[in-house]
N, C-alpha and C positions, 0 to 999 in steps of 0.2 A: 667156384668163380662168384664174384659178387658184381652185380650190375646196378647202377645209378640211373633212376628214371627222372628226367627234367623236361620241363616245357621250354619251348623257344622264347616264351615271354620272360621266363626266369633268366635265360642265359642267351640273349640274342647274338652275342659274340660267337656262339657255336654254329650260327647258320651255315658258314661254308663247309664245315665238317658233315652236318646234316645233309645239305644239298649235295655234297660230292660222295657221299656213302654209296657203296657198290649198289647199283639199282636193283632192287628185288620186286618192284611193282610190275604186274602185268602190263603189257604194252597198251591194252585198252584204256588204261587210266590216263595216260599222258599223250598217246599217239593217235588221238582223233580231235576233231574241232572243238568239241566242248571240253574234254579233258585238258588239252593244251591250253585253252583259253582261261579256264578257271582253276586248275590245280596249283599253278604257281602263286595265285593270289592268297591261297590260305596262309602260308607263311608270312606275307607281308601284312595282310589284313586281320588274321586271327592267330597270331602266334601262341596264344594260350591254348589252342587246340592242336598244336604240333608237339608231339612228345617224341623224346629220343632216348635210347638206352646206351650208356657208355660202359665198357668194361673197366677192370681195375687199372689198365694202362691209359684211360681216357680216350680209347678208340670207340667211335659211333658204331654200334653193331646192330641197331635196330631203329626204326623210325615208324610213327603212326601220325596220320592226318585224319582230321574229323571235321564236321561242320555242324554247328548248333542248329537245331531245328525246333521251332515252337509250333506244335500241332494245335495247340488252343489259342492261337492268335486270331485276332479279327480277320474275317473272310477265310478262315480254315476251319477245320473240325473234323474232317474225315480224310482218311487216306484215299488215294485213287484205287479203283477196282483193281484187283490183282489179275494179271493175264497170265495164263499158263499156255505154253506152247506156241 
Protein backbone atom coordinates (compact mmCIF):
# COMPACT_ATOMS: atom_id res chain seq x y z
CA UNK A 1 0.00 0.00 0.00
CA UNK A 2 1.26 3.46 -0.88
CA UNK A 3 0.60 6.56 1.21
CA UNK A 4 0.86 10.20 0.19
CA UNK A 5 1.90 12.73 2.85
CA UNK A 6 0.67 16.28 2.32
CA UNK A 7 0.37 19.42 4.43
CA UNK A 8 -2.86 21.26 4.91
CA UNK A 9 -1.12 24.34 3.49
CA UNK A 10 -0.67 22.46 0.22
CA UNK A 11 -4.25 21.16 0.10
CA UNK A 12 -6.56 23.30 2.27
CA UNK A 13 -9.54 21.73 0.49
CA UNK A 14 -8.78 18.48 2.38
CA UNK A 15 -9.48 20.09 5.77
CA UNK A 16 -12.93 18.46 6.15
CA UNK A 17 -11.44 14.99 5.57
CA UNK A 18 -8.57 15.68 7.98
CA UNK A 19 -10.91 17.10 10.62
CA UNK A 20 -13.42 14.27 10.28
CA UNK A 21 -10.92 11.40 10.33
CA UNK A 22 -11.69 8.88 13.05
CA UNK A 23 -10.15 10.50 16.10
CA UNK A 24 -7.12 8.69 17.38
CA UNK A 25 -5.81 11.44 19.67
CA UNK A 26 -5.82 10.88 23.41
CA UNK A 27 -8.60 12.80 25.16
CA UNK A 28 -6.14 14.98 27.09
CA UNK A 29 -5.16 16.67 23.81
CA UNK A 30 -8.56 18.20 23.10
CA UNK A 31 -10.75 17.59 26.14
CA UNK A 32 -9.22 20.04 28.57
CA UNK A 33 -9.31 23.83 28.70
CA UNK A 34 -5.88 24.41 27.14
CA UNK A 35 -6.17 21.75 24.44
CA UNK A 36 -9.72 22.69 23.51
CA UNK A 37 -8.67 26.34 23.24
CA UNK A 38 -5.49 25.98 21.21
CA UNK A 39 -5.56 22.69 19.30
CA UNK A 40 -8.17 23.80 16.71
CA UNK A 41 -6.12 26.93 15.98
CA UNK A 42 -3.22 24.91 14.57
CA UNK A 43 -5.03 24.07 11.33
CA UNK A 44 -6.34 27.61 10.90
CA UNK A 45 -3.18 29.52 11.76
CA UNK A 46 -0.37 27.04 10.99
CA UNK A 47 -1.59 24.81 8.14
CA UNK A 48 1.98 23.98 7.09
CA UNK A 49 2.32 22.16 10.42
CA UNK A 50 -0.70 19.92 9.86
CA UNK A 51 0.25 16.84 7.88
CA UNK A 52 -1.98 14.04 6.75
CA UNK A 53 -1.53 10.71 5.01
CA UNK A 54 -3.89 9.47 2.32
CA UNK A 55 -4.08 5.91 1.09
CA UNK A 56 -4.36 4.95 -2.57
CA UNK A 57 -8.13 5.53 -2.46
CA UNK A 58 -7.74 9.10 -1.15
CA UNK A 59 -8.91 8.27 2.36
CA UNK A 60 -7.18 10.16 5.18
CA UNK A 61 -5.62 7.47 7.36
CA UNK A 62 -3.33 9.52 9.64
CA UNK A 63 -2.82 13.09 10.79
CA UNK A 64 -0.02 14.95 12.54
CA UNK A 65 -0.15 18.36 14.19
CA UNK A 66 2.91 20.25 15.39
CA UNK A 67 3.82 23.77 16.46
CA UNK A 68 7.04 25.61 15.61
CA UNK A 69 9.18 26.56 18.58
CA UNK A 70 12.19 28.88 18.50
CA UNK A 71 14.35 28.17 21.54
CA UNK A 72 16.93 30.77 20.62
CA UNK A 73 14.49 33.68 20.28
CA UNK A 74 14.94 36.80 22.43
CA UNK A 75 13.85 36.16 26.01
CA UNK A 76 14.36 32.42 25.69
CA UNK A 77 17.43 30.25 25.68
CA UNK A 78 16.76 27.59 28.25
CA UNK A 79 14.05 25.03 28.55
CA UNK A 80 12.19 24.88 31.87
CA UNK A 81 13.61 22.58 34.50
CA UNK A 82 12.38 19.03 34.08
CA UNK A 83 10.08 17.75 36.78
CA UNK A 84 9.90 14.07 37.51
CA UNK A 85 7.14 12.57 39.58
